[in-house]
Each structure stands twice: as structure tokens, then as C-alpha cells.
C-alpha positions in Angstrom: -0.2 -0.1 0.1 1.2 3.6 -0.6 1.2 5.4 2.4 1.5 9.2 1.9 3.2 11.3 3.8 0.9 14.5 4.6 2.8 17.7 3.2 2.1 20.9 5.4 0.2 22.7 2.1 -2.1 20.1 2.0 -2.7 20.0 5.3 -3.3 23.8 5.1 -5.7 23.1 2.4 -7.9 20.8 4.2 -7.9 22.8 7.5 -9.1 25.5 5.2 -12.0 23.3 3.7 -13.3 21.6 6.6 -14.1 21.6 10.3 -14.4 18.4 12.3 -17.1 17.8 14.8 -17.1 14.5 15.9 -15.8 10.8 15.7 -17.9 7.7 17.2 -15.2 4.6 16.6 -15.7 1.3 17.3 -12.4 -0.9 17.1 -13.1 -4.9 17.3 -10.0 -6.4 19.3 -11.9 -9.7 20.6 -9.6 -11.7 18.3 -6.5 -10.6 19.7 -5.7 -13.7 21.9 -5.5 -15.8 18.4 -1.5 -15.5 17.2 -2.7 -16.2 13.5 -5.0 -13.2 13.5 -2.8 -10.4 12.3 -5.8 -7.6 11.9 -9.0 -6.5 13.8 -12.0 -4.8 12.8 -12.2 -1.1 12.7 -15.2 1.4 11.8 -15.6 5.1 12.2 -18.3 7.6 11.7 -17.3 11.2 11.2 -19.4 14.1 11.1 -17.8 17.3 9.8 -18.9 20.6 7.9 -17.1 21.6 4.5 -17.3 23.9 1.6 -20.2 22.6 -0.8 -18.8 21.1 -3.4 -15.4 20.8 -2.1 -13.1 17.6 -2.4 -10.8 16.2 0.3 -9.4 12.9 1.7 -9.2 11.2 4.9 -6.4 8.7 5.9 -6.6 5.5 6.8 -3.4 3.1 6.8 -5.4 -0.3 6.4 -5.5 -3.8 5.9 -8.9 -3.8 4.0 -11.9 -1.8 3.3 -15.3 -3.2 3.0 -17.6 0.1 3.4 -17.2 3.8 2.5 -20.6 5.6 2.9 -21.0 9.4 2.5 -24.0 11.4 3.3 -26.2 8.0 2.8 -24.2 7.2 -0.4 -22.3 4.3 -0.7 -18.9 5.2 -2.6 -17.2 2.5 -4.9 -14.0 1.4 -2.7 -12.0 0.7 -5.8 -12.9 4.3 -6.8 -12.2 6.1 -3.9 -9.3 4.3 -1.8 -5.9 5.7 -3.3 -3.4 3.7 -1.0 -3.8 5.5 2.7 -6.2 7.9 1.4 -9.8 7.9 0.9 -11.2 10.3 -1.5 -13.9 12.4 -0.6 -15.8 14.2 -3.6 -18.7 16.7 -3.8 -19.2 17.4 0.1 -22.1 19.1 1.4 -22.2 21.9 4.1 -22.9 19.0 6.8 -21.4 15.4 6.0 -21.6 12.2 7.9 -18.6 9.6 6.6 -18.4 5.7 7.7 -15.7 4.0 7.0 -15.7 0.0 7.9 -12.5 -2.0 7.6 -9.7 -3.8 9.4 -6.2 -2.5 10.6 -3.1 -4.4 11.6 -1.7 -5.2 14.7 1.9 -3.9 15.4 5.1 -5.0 16.9 6.8 -1.6 16.4 5.1 0.4 18.4 3.2 2.3 15.5 -0.8 1.7 16.0 -2.2 -0.8 17.8 0.9 -2.7 19.6 0.1 -6.1 20.5 2.8 -8.0 23.1 2.3 -11.4 24.3 4.0 -11.9 27.8 6.4 -14.7 27.6 6.0 -15.2 31.7 2.6 -16.0 31.4 1.1 -16.2 27.8 -1.0 -13.2 28.3 -2.0 -10.3 25.3 -1.6 -6.9 25.9 -2.5 -3.9 23.4 -2.1 -0.4 23.4 -1.9 2.5 21.1 0.8 5.1 20.2 0.5 7.5 17.6 2.6 10.4 17.5 2.8 11.7 15.2 0.7 10.3 12.6 0.0 7.0 13.7 -3.9 7.0 14.6 -4.3 6.5 10.9 -3.1 2.9 11.5 -6.1 2.1 13.8 -9.2 3.9 12.5 -10.0 6.6 9.4 -8.9 10.1 10.7 -8.2 13.8 9.4 -4.6 12.8 10.4 -3.3 16.6 11.1 -2.9 18.4 14.9 -5.1 21.5 13.9 -8.3 19.3 12.9 -9.7 18.5 16.3 -12.6 17.0 17.4 -14.5 15.2 20.3 -14.0 11.3 19.9 -16.2 8.9 21.5 -14.6 5.1 21.4 -16.2 1.7 22.0 -13.5 -1.0 22.4 -14.8 -4.9 21.9 -12.5 -7.2 23.9 -12.6 -10.8 25.1 -14.6 -11.1 27.9 -11.9 -11.1 30.9 -10.1 -8.1 29.5 -10.5 -4.3 31.0 -10.4 -1.4 28.8 -9.1 1.9 28.6 -8.9 5.3 26.6 -9.1 9.3 26.9 -12.8 9.4 28.2 -14.5 7.7 31.2 -15.5 4.0 31.1 -19.2 4.6 31.0 -19.8 0.5 31.4 -19.6 -2.4 29.4 -21.9 -5.0 27.7 -21.8 -8.2 25.3 -20.9 -7.2 21.9 -23.8 -7.4 19.5 -21.2 -8.5 16.8 -17.3 -9.1 17.1 -14.8 -11.3 15.6 -15.4 -13.7 18.5 -18.4 -14.9 20.3 -18.8 -13.8 23.8 -16.8 -10.4 23.5 -17.4 -7.4 25.7 -18.3 -3.8 24.0 -16.4 -1.2 26.4 -18.0 2.5 26.1 -16.2 5.5 26.8 -17.7 8.7 26.9 -17.0 11.4 24.4 -13.8 13.3 25.1 -13.2 17.3 24.7 -11.9 18.7 21.5 -8.3 17.2 20.9 -6.0 16.0 18.4 -6.0 12.7 16.4 -2.4 11.7 17.6 -3.1 12.1 21.7 -6.3 9.7 21.3 -5.6 6.4 22.7 -7.1 2.6 23.6 -5.7 0.3 26.0 -6.9 -3.2 26.4 -5.7 -6.8 28.1 -5.6 -8.4 31.5 -4.0 -5.3 33.0 -3.5 -4.9 36.8 -5.3 -1.3 37.9 -4.9 0.4 41.0 -7.2 3.5 41.5 -7.0 6.5 43.6 -8.0 10.1 43.4 -6.9 13.5 43.6 -8.9 16.1 45.3 -7.5 20.2 44.8 -8.5 23.5 44.9 -9.8 24.5 41.6 -9.3 28.1 40.0 -12.6 29.3 41.8 -11.4 28.2 45.2 -13.7 25.0 45.2 -12.6 21.3 45.5 -11.7 19.6 42.0 -11.9 15.8 42.2 -9.9 13.7 39.8 -10.1 10.2 39.7 -6.8 8.5 39.2 -5.3 5.0 38.1 -2.4 2.7 37.7 -1.9 0.2 35.2 0.5 -2.6 34.3 0.8 -6.0 32.9 0.3 -8.7 35.7 3.5 -10.0 35.6 4.8 -6.4 37.0 2.1 -6.0 39.3 4.1 -6.8 42.7 6.2 -3.9 41.2 3.9 -1.3 40.6 4.7 1.3 43.6 1.4 2.5 43.6 1.9 4.7 46.8 5.2 6.5 44.9 3.7 6.9 41.4 0.3 8.3 43.4 2.3 11.1 45.7 4.2 12.4 42.5 1.0 12.4 40.5 -0.8 14.2 43.3 1.8 16.7 43.9 2.2 17.5 39.9 -1.9 18.1 39.8 -1.2 20.7 43.2 1.6 22.2 41.2 0.0 22.8 37.9 -3.2 23.6 38.4 -2.1 26.6 40.6 0.9 27.4 38.7 -1.6 27.7 35.1 -4.3 29.2 36.8 -6.3 26.5 34.6 -8.1 23.6 36.2 -6.9 20.1 35.0 -9.3 19.8 31.6 -9.7 16.1 30.9 -11.7 14.3 33.7 -9.6 11.8 34.9 -5.9 11.1 35.1 -4.5 7.7 34.4 -1.3 6.0 33.4 -0.7 3.2 31.8 3.0 1.4 32.1 3.0 -0.8 29.1 5.6 -3.5 27.6 7.8 -2.9 24.4 7.2 0.9 24.0 9.0 2.8 21.6 9.2 5.9 23.6 9.7 7.2 27.1 6.0 8.2 28.0 3.5 10.0 25.7 0.7 12.5 26.8 -2.4 10.8 25.8 -5.1 12.9 27.8 -6.9 11.0 30.4 -4.6 8.1 29.8 -0.9 8.6 29.8 1.3 5.8 28.6 4.6 5.1 29.8 7.5 2.3 29.4 7.0 -0.2 32.0 11.1 0.2 32.3 9.8 3.0 35.0 8.8 -0.1 37.2 12.1 -1.4 38.9 11.7 -5.3 39.7 15.3 -4.7 41.4 14.8 -1.9 43.4 15.2 1.7 42.2 17.9 4.0 42.8 17.2 7.9 44.0 18.7 8.8 40.1 15.9 6.4 39.0 13.1 7.5 41.1 13.9 11.4 40.3 13.9 10.6 36.5 10.8 8.7 36.6 8.8 11.8 38.5 10.5 14.1 36.0 8.9 12.1 33.0 5.8 12.0 34.8 5.8 15.6 35.2 6.8 16.3 31.6 3.6 14.4 30.7 1.3 16.2 32.9 2.5 19.3 31.6 1.6 18.2 28.3 -2.1 18.3 29.4 -2.0 22.4 29.2 0.9 22.8 26.7 0.0 20.2 23.8 -3.0 18.8 24.5 -5.2 21.6 25.8 -3.2 24.0 23.3 -2.0 22.2 20.6 0.5 23.6 17.7 -1.2 24.0 14.3 1.3 21.7 12.4 4.9 20.1 13.5 7.2 23.4 12.9 5.9 24.2 16.1 6.7 21.0 17.9 8.7 23.3 20.3 5.3 24.7 21.6 4.7 21.5 23.3 7.8 19.2 23.9 10.6 22.2 24.7 7.8 23.6 27.4 7.1 19.9 28.9 10.5 19.2 29.2 11.3 22.8 31.0 8.5 22.0 32.9 9.5 18.4 34.1 12.6 20.1 35.5 11.0 23.2 37.1 8.0 21.3 38.7 10.4 18.2 40.2 12.4 21.3 42.0 9.0 23.3 43.2 6.6 20.2 43.7 8.9 17.2 44.8 11.9 16.2 46.9 13.4 15.8 43.8 14.9 19.3 44.3 18.0 18.8 42.3 16.4 18.0 38.9 18.3 21.3 36.9 21.5 19.5 38.0 20.4 16.5 36.5 19.2 18.5 33.5 22.4 20.1 32.8 24.4 17.1 32.9 22.2 15.2 31.0 19.6 16.3 28.8 21.5 19.6 28.0 24.6 17.8 27.2 22.3 16.0 24.6 21.6 19.0 22.9 25.0 20.4 23.0 26.1 17.6 21.3 23.1 17.3 18.5 23.5 21.2 17.6 26.9 20.8 16.8 26.4 18.4 14.0 25.7 19.3 10.3 22.1 17.8 11.1 20.9 20.6 13.3 18.2 22.6 12.8 16.3 25.4 14.6 14.0 24.8 17.9 11.2 26.2 15.1 11.9 24.0 12.4 10.8 23.8 8.9 8.6 20.8 8.7 7.9 20.1 5.4 5.7 16.9 5.7 5.3 14.2 8.4 8.2 12.3 7.6 10.3 15.1 8.7 8.0 15.4 11.6 9.1 12.4 12.6 12.8 13.3 12.5 12.3 16.3 14.8 12.2 14.6 18.2 15.1 15.2 19.1 17.8 17.0 21.3 17.0 20.3 19.7 13.7 20.1 20.0 13.6 18.8 23.5 16.9 19.6 25.7 18.0 23.0 23.9 14.2 24.2 23.6 14.2 23.7 27.3 17.5 25.2 28.0 16.2 28.2 25.9 13.0 28.4 27.9 15.3 28.7 31.2 16.8 31.6 29.5 13.6 33.3 28.4 12.7 33.0 31.9 15.7 34.8 33.0 15.3 37.4 30.1 11.3 38.2 30.7 11.5 37.5 34.4 9.5 34.3 35.9 6.3 36.5 36.6 6.1 37.7 33.2 6.9 34.3 31.6 3.8 32.6 34.1 1.4 35.3 33.3 2.0 34.7 29.8 1.1 30.8 30.2 -1.9 31.7 32.0 -3.0 34.0 29.4 -2.2 31.5 26.6 -4.4 28.7 28.1 -7.3 31.1 28.8 -7.2 32.5 25.3 -6.5 29.1 23.3 -7.9 26.8 25.2 -8.9 23.7 23.1 -7.4 25.4 20.0 -4.2 25.7 18.1 -1.4 28.0 17.9 1.9 28.8 16.3 4.9 30.8 17.4 3.2 34.0 16.8 0.5 33.3 19.2 2.9 32.5 22.0 5.0 35.4 21.4 1.7 37.8 21.2 0.8 36.7 25.1 4.5 36.8 26.1 4.7 40.5 24.6 1.4 41.6 26.9 3.1 40.5 29.9 6.6 42.0 29.7 8.6 44.8 28.6 11.5 43.0 27.0 11.6 42.8 23.1 10.5 38.8 22.9 10.4 38.8 19.1 14.1 40.1 18.5 14.7 37.3 21.2 12.9 34.8 19.2 14.5 35.5 16.3 17.7 35.2 17.6 17.1 31.9 19.9 14.2 29.9 18.1 14.9 30.4 14.5 18.9 30.4 14.7 21.2 27.0 14.9 24.4 26.6 17.0 25.7 26.9 20.3 26.7 30.5 21.4 30.2 30.8 22.6 30.7 33.5 25.5 34.3 34.2 26.6 35.3 35.3 29.9 38.6 37.2 30.5 40.1 38.2 33.9 43.2 39.7 34.5 44.9 40.0 38.0 47.9 42.1 40.0 50.6 40.0 41.3 48.8 39.9 44.6 45.6 38.5 42.6 43.3 41.5 42.6 41.1 41.9 39.5 42.7 44.8 37.2 40.5 43.9 34.4 37.2 41.8 33.4 35.0 41.3 30.4 32.8 38.8 28.9 32.8 38.5 25.0 30.6 36.7 22.3 32.6 35.3 19.9 29.6 33.8 17.9 29.4 34.7 14.4 25.3 35.0 15.4 25.3 37.3 18.9 22.6 36.4 20.8 21.2 38.3 23.9 21.7 36.7 27.2 20.8 37.0 30.8 24.2 35.6 32.6 24.8 35.1 36.6 28.4 35.9 37.1 29.5 34.7 40.9 32.7 35.2 42.7 33.1 32.3 45.4 36.2 32.6 47.8 37.5 29.5 50.4 36.6 30.0 54.4 39.1 29.0 56.9 38.7 25.3 55.9 39.1 25.7 52.3 35.3 25.3 51.4 34.3 27.8 48.6 31.6 30.1 49.6 29.6 32.3 47.2 30.5 35.7 47.5 28.0 37.5 45.2 25.9 36.5 42.3 24.8 39.3 39.6 23.0 38.6 36.8 24.5 40.3 33.9 22.6 41.2 30.5 24.7 40.4 27.4 23.9 42.9 24.3 24.2 41.2 21.0 25.3 44.4 19.7 27.7 45.2 21.9 30.9 42.5 21.5 32.1 42.9 25.2 30.3 43.4 28.5 32.8 45.0 31.4 32.7 43.3 34.7 35.5 44.5 36.7 33.0 46.6 38.6 30.5 44.0 39.3 33.2 41.5 40.2 35.2 43.6 42.9 38.6 43.7 43.4 39.2 40.0 44.7 37.5 37.2 43.7 39.7 33.9 43.8 37.3 32.1 41.6 34.8 33.9 39.1 32.1 31.3 37.4 30.3 32.2 34.4 27.1 30.8 33.6 26.4 30.1 37.6 22.8 28.6 38.1 23.2 27.4 34.1 20.6 30.1 33.3 21.4 30.3 29.5 22.6 28.1 26.7 26.2 28.7 25.5 29.6 27.4 25.9 31.7 29.7 28.4 35.2 29.3 28.1 38.3 31.4 29.7 39.9 34.1 27.5 43.7 34.0 27.0 44.5 36.3 29.8 42.5 34.4 32.0 44.1 31.4 31.4 47.6 32.5 31.8 46.8 34.2 35.1 43.5 33.3 36.9 44.1 30.3 39.4 40.9 28.7 38.8 39.3 29.9 35.1 35.8 31.0 34.5 33.5 27.7 33.3 30.3 27.0 32.4 
């Protein structure tokens, strides 16, 4: 089958032609226990509006299609099915489309993944869609700016449980299914969300429940049901007390920080096998690799890393799920922000208050390496099609993006940054945005020139270089000090320059820390007056506020007993 890679131009045209209202989706997994059964039943009814007479297409990577019905008329499958696209001619103002077919189980983590547990033979299924694999499970307008409400029915063997984005409303005997005796699980309609964050989970999973109660924006109690899932063979290693504690700390923190109630009803987390990602932010049902369960016990570093990932995904409930980028050019609008907030929330909401240290030593080093390769790209990337989007989940989008956001917070001030985030959610809730939309609310929240800042940081490549020179007299007194940008493309920086001196025991103690604004139009910034006369140790980029390589100048290397470092 030809699997066309949707282009940005095609997505723009389709978004101008139609608005999607809702999907009713039925997925029949009742035959999943049969190892010879390689496909499952898939049916979707889609309601959408369009320009009269327009023609577009819907996406479905399928094994077979038995019915395409548009506005009551059955279309010739051979005529309208073109590879992974189903052509939709002569649309009306209001349209209803039903497609019935069969889709393929996956072992690659793309679409509907089916796993057979070698320990006990149990079969588990779950979905993974980002950036465009929802179309492997059911027919869909596969682009992030065509949001809709989704209502799922999942048919399973009778002993299985099922989960999805919406609340589980109950189950009953399936009217029709691949296997007699199957059960149909019904789920409540979702809010308007993008296709790639819909999800289905089904199997004999162990499930543990709890609830979170916290104050909503009106000061009244908000209750969110919580759940954890894992396969039965790992149930004894599901440390639910720790997992629920971090979850509740995150919900406390983000609802207050963003001044916007958690928007998706329930908050469930499933630890799934053979996952090809660390985690995925499906609203209402986050999936995480089961590598985050620790049968042999966990170090503090492992627990801190897991908490960071959990908070990263929780941040996505707002940055990415509530407000979603229009197209994959602006992947940073969710991934850079979630990467930043994973560490930010860990420090402020959990016991793992050294998260920025771990970020600097691990994730940021990943960004520095990738940003010095020929394959680097701007944080706001040029994504011409879905295949290009797949390549953009990298150290630039995640770790460099988060590092640059940390610099942005220093540049505009933490209060202005949070005010901008709150305005962003209020203004664009359940909608789609681009770079300009975020810059608009940020511009309103502060006095800084954020558009020039964005041009310098988000639309460029490469690691900026700051060189610190400190000249000393024979007695150690500082006679001159300066910070110089040596990069070809200077950028604005807010850099913490700190001085340290030993106490009587030889331990270095902070003397002073000054935030220095480096103007890209001024090649050199004088530091002598800020540092004082005697400073045995000078540290540039203390607190790791900016993204740069900092090194001592020639004079500093020759004369300073402890040169400045990044």
C-alpha cells in the first residue's frame, strides 16, 4: 500500500476546507488472543462541515476496506481508496462519513501494538500515534489542527479491561464481534483534541485506583479520579504509593501555576511493554514505558528521572493537549515547554529538588552535542511533511528548547513568563497555535523585546560561545574583567556571573552573584566593577541560566588560578 506522507501544504488546504465535529469509533480486539489473527475490525463515523462541492480525503492505513458511505451514499471502494487515502468527493455543508475496514496489529509501537507476555502468555494491547499513526487504527483526518470530540467503543475478550481518553461508562455483550462472547466497553466523548493524542488500552492489565482532590481556580474542590495500569507479571513492582504521590504533587502544582483547572476529567497512567518511547501525553490516559517499574529496586536517580517524565507528561495536558500546535513546525510549543516544566516542577513540587543539576549534566549535554552536528536545525523547524516531523523529536526540540526557555525566563522574568502561560491557556483553550500566538501573549506580559529574542534564539542554529577574561595583579586583585561573545551570530543573554572565596576550612563560599545582560550589539561586557577587587574564583553562567559554551580568555587562562567555566 502507498502510505502518503501528508505535506504541510496539503494540511493547510484541508484545514481551510473542513471543520471536524466528532468521531464515533469502534475497534474490535476480540480476536487478539489468536496469534494467527493479524488484523482487527475498525469502524469510524465522522461528522464534519465543509465548503459545498469541495473534495478532500481522509487517512487510513488499512489491511482492507469494506464500506465507504458518505452522506447516505455508498461509494465505490475501488474508486475512492488510493493507498492510505480515501477520496471524499462532492462534499456538502454538513457531512457524515462511515468507513468500515480492518487494520493491522503492530509490533513496532506504531498504531495498535500487541504484546504476548513470555512469562504467563497473557496478551496486551495499547496504541501509540505520535506524530501520525492514529491512521493505522481507524480512519481519521490526521493533522493536529483538525481537532474533534472522540467517542470510543472497544470490543475485547470477556476477561479483559479497557481504557481510553474518556471515562469508562460500562460494558456489555458485544452485538457483533470477531469472537463470540466478546464485551463492548463504552467510553464518554472526549473534549476537542487532536488525533495523535487519542488512545486505546486493552488487556488483562492490573489496575489500581485513587483520586486527587485540590482547589480549582474558583477555590472550590476539584476531584480527579486516578488510576495506574501494568501487566500482571509486574503487578508486585507497581509502587503505587510513590506514583500516586508524584501525580498528586504535580496536579497540585500545575493547576495553581497555570491558573487553569485540569481539563480532561480523569488522570490515568499505564506502564506498557515494548514501548518505543519514554512516555506519551494522551489526555486522560498517559502511557509510559514499563522500564519505569523497577523489579530490582530503584536508586534515587531512577526515581527522580521517572518523576521528571511523569511531570513532563502532565505538563502536556496544558502545553500540547489543551493548546496544540497547528503544525509540526511548532513542536517546540509542547515538547520544549514540557521538558522545561519537568525539571521546573520537580524542583518546586517534589523531593527531587536537584532536577536542574540532572538536566544540565544529561539532557542539556545531549542538546550541545546535537547542536554542533551538521544535522542541527532551529528550535522552530521547517517541517514540510509528516516524515520530516518524525525526525524532529530530538535533542534540539527537547533539551535545547528547554534550555532556551530557561534563558527566556531569566530574560523576561519568571512572573511575566507565568502570566503569559496563563493568558495563553485562557485565550487558546482547546484550540491550535503557532509561534506568533505565544509571542503575542508574552509581549503583552512583559516589556522585553521578545520578538527579537525569538529571532535570535528560536530561528537560528548552533551553540553560542561566551569568553570570560579576568586579568589580575600579582597579589591576585582583579584589574580587568570582561565577557565577550565570540559567536558568528551574537544573541541576547542573561548570565549569572558569581564569585566564590574559600573559608577557613578551604570550602568555597558564594560571595556575590550578579545577573549580567549581554547585548548582542555590544561585543564586550565589562565585569570588573561587578566582580570587585578580589575574587579567587569567578564562575560564568552560574545557575546555568543560559545556553552557551563558556570558556576563559587567553589572559584568564594565563593568570587566573581558577578560570571561569560554564
